N, C-alpha and C positions, 0 to 999 in steps of 0.2 A: 709638533705635528703640522703638516701643511698639505694642501691640495695643489697638485700640479695642473696646469692648463690642459684641457683636452677637448678636441672637437666633438667626440662622441658622447661626452659626459651629459650634456643637457638632455639628449634624446633618451638616454638610458635611465633617466630619473622619473619617467612617467609612463602610465599605460592608459589605453582608451577607456572611457566610461562605457559601461554595457556589460551584461552578464554579472555574475557574482562579484562582489567587492569584498576586500578583507574584513574580517570581523572587527568590531569596535576595539580600539586599543586606548592606551592612556593619552595618546596624542591624536588630534583631529587632522585628516588630510585636507589640503587646500585645493579647491576646485579652480582650475584655470582653463576656461574654454571647454574643450572636449577631452581633457586629460585630468587626472588626479595625481598629484605629486605625493610621493610616499617617503617618509623618513626612514632611517636605518631601524629605529626602534619599532615603528609600525610594521615594516616588512618582516622583521624578526617575529613579532607577535603574531602576525597573520600566518607566517610559515609554520610556527609552533602549533597554532590552532588547526590548521589544515592537516598536519601530521597526525592529529588525534582523531581524525575521521577515517573509517575503513576505506580502503582504496576504491572499492566498488561504489561507495556512497559519496565520494568527493565531487564537488563542483568546481573546485580550484586546486591547483597543485603548484608547488614551488620546488626549484632546484637551485643550487649554487654551483655555477660554472665560470671559468675564467673568460669566456668569450665576451666581447665588449659590445659589438654592434649587431643587432638581430637581423639587419639587412644582409649581412655577409657571413655570418657565423650562426650556427644552430647549437643549442645546448646539448642535443643528443650526439653531436660530433665529439670526437676524442681530441681534436686538435686544440691548440691554444688560440688566443685572440690574434687578429690579423697582425702581420709583422709591423713592428715600430717601437719606438722608445717609450718609456713610462709616461713622458710628457705627452705623447701622441695618443695614447689609449687610455689615459685617465687613471692609471694605477696610483693608489695612495701611497705616499711615503709616510710611515707611521713611527718615526723616531726610533728605529731599531726593532719595533714590533712587527709581527706578520700581518699583512693586510687581509681583510675578510673578503672572500670572493663575491662577485656580483650575485644578485638574486633575480631569478627568472620566474615568470608566472604564466600559467595557461588556464583557461576556464571552459566550462561547458554549461549550457542552459538547463539540462537534466541529466540524469545518470545514464541515459541512453543516447544522448547527443554526442556528436563528434567533438573532440577537443579543438580548441583555438590553437593558433600558433603560439610558440613561447615568446613572451615579451619581457624585455629587461625592465624591472621595476625599481631596483636599487643598484647603483654603481658600486665600484670598489669603495670599501669603508675601512676604518680602523677600529680596534677593539674599544677605544675610548668613545666612539660614536654611540655605543650601546650602554654607556655608563649612566645609571640613573642619577638625578640631581640630588646631592646632599644638601639640604636646606639649613638655614641658621638654626631652625627649631630642632632638626636632627642633631646638629652640632651641640647644641645646649643640653641635649639629653644624654650625651656621652658622659661616662664617669671620669670627668676631668679632675685631676688632683689639685687641691688648693695649694697655693704657694706658701712656703713656710715663712713665718713672721718672727724676726729676731729683734729684741729690744736690748739696748745698752744704756746704762749699766744693767747687768743681768741680775736684777734684784727687784723686789716689789716696792721698795721705798726709794723715792727720788726726791731731789731737792728742787724747790721752785727757782725759777730763773736760770737754771742750768740746762744744757741741751740733753733731751732725751733722744737718743739715736735710734733709727729704725732701718732695717734693710731685709731683703729677701734674696733668693737665688733665681736666676733666669735660666730656665731649662725648657727645651722644646719636648713636648710629650708625643709619643707615638702609640696610637690605639688602633685596634682592629674592631671591625663591626660588620654587620651584614645588612644590606638594603635591597629589598625586593629580590632577595635570593642571590645577590652579588656580594662576594667577599671584598671588603674595602679596607685600606689602610688610611688612617687619618693623622695628620700632624697638627698639633695645637701649639702655637708660639705666643708667649707673652709679648704684649706691645706697650701697654701702659699700666701704671700702678696708681691707685688712688688711696691715700692714707687719710684715715679719719681718726684724729687724735682724741676724740671723745669730749672735747670742751668747745665744740662749734667750729674748730679749725680743720680744714681739709686741704689736701695738697695732691695734685696729679703730676706724676713724673714719667718719663720714659726710662729713667735709670732705676734699677732695682735697689740702689743704695749700696753702701759699703760699710764695713765695721770700722770702728775707731782704730787708728787716728786718721784714716782716709775717708771718713764719712762725708756724705754730701746731702743726707736727708736727716734733719733733726728738728725738734720742736721744744722750746723752753715754756714750761707751764708758768704763768704769772701768779697763779693762785694756788693755795693748798686744796687738796681734794682727792677724790678717787676717780680714776679715769680708765676707760677701756679703749684700746687702740684696735682699729679694724682695717685690714687691707683688702681692697677689691682689685683683683687682677683681670685685665681685658686680654683676651686671646683672639688672634686670627687663625684661620685653619685652611688647609688644603687636603685633597684626598685623591686616591687613585685606586684602580683595580689591583687587588693583590697579585703580585707576580709581574706587574707592568712597571713602566718607568715614567709615564707621563702624568704629572700632577695637575689637578683642576682646582682653582681657588674656590673657597666657600664664600658666598655673598652673605655678609653679616659677621657678627662676633659673638663670643661667649664670655662669661665672667665666672670667676670663683671668688669666694669670700673666706678670709681667715680672720679669726678673732683671738686676740691675745688675753691672758689672764689680766685682771685689773691691776693697775699700779696706783700707789698712793704718793702724793707729793706733799712735802712738809717744809716749813721754814727752818733755817739753821741760823738763828741770830747770833751775832758776834757780841762779845763783851770783854772788858779788860780784866786781867787777873794779875796778881802779884807773884805768882809762882812760875817757875820755869817749866813750861809745858813739855819740853824735851826730856825732862827728868822726873816726871810725876804722872800719875794716872788720874788726878783729881780735876784736870782742866775740863 
């Protein structure tokens, strides 16, 4: 998504202070001299709040029209914005998505006062401008599936000083959720894996590991004992409005934890025998 340069854009993002101002929203407007700058989300929230008031009782009204410059076009007109290219009139290019029309506002001091002229308070925007922020805390609350943990040899008895092989599978998860009424799609991608072998040894890798004989993650236990191996997977994420194509990265990560059943390591001492072990079961 990118914004194209536009001479009219700066003027269309502010309205004079005085008369009713939009209702409080999740974002605060910034005061600059005799104007108040309004974000896309603030404008939408104020628009919705005004629509909930009976027309006769309203002290502010909003319309969405394509006209760009209030000095030469009026929202009540049926024409389009003054002639020009998208670069000249500030239309947003939204990566294949439909741009959202500019927002206009008019006010009056009382219900019997005349209305002010229409003023452009939000320029052309894209659907993603209205996207609520999915935080790391939101990400961590999603039902992320723990990565499977496989151990080789595939048995509970292992030998000391021989490699115990571990690996998992690396797969991106696609989840759906709703945030502040917006349907979202969330992608969670594994990035690092931390293996705790239960004997005080830990190892962090970017590889998910591989099975024998192409294994690249293994740990030889030097002492007999019972050990529990744990895998902690760190995931990064991104999200988008359902039905759109533009992804927004999530600031922060989430983790999942997988714990395997305990394994026991034992010694296998060697000793000399007088019997041919290839032809007897007594070795």
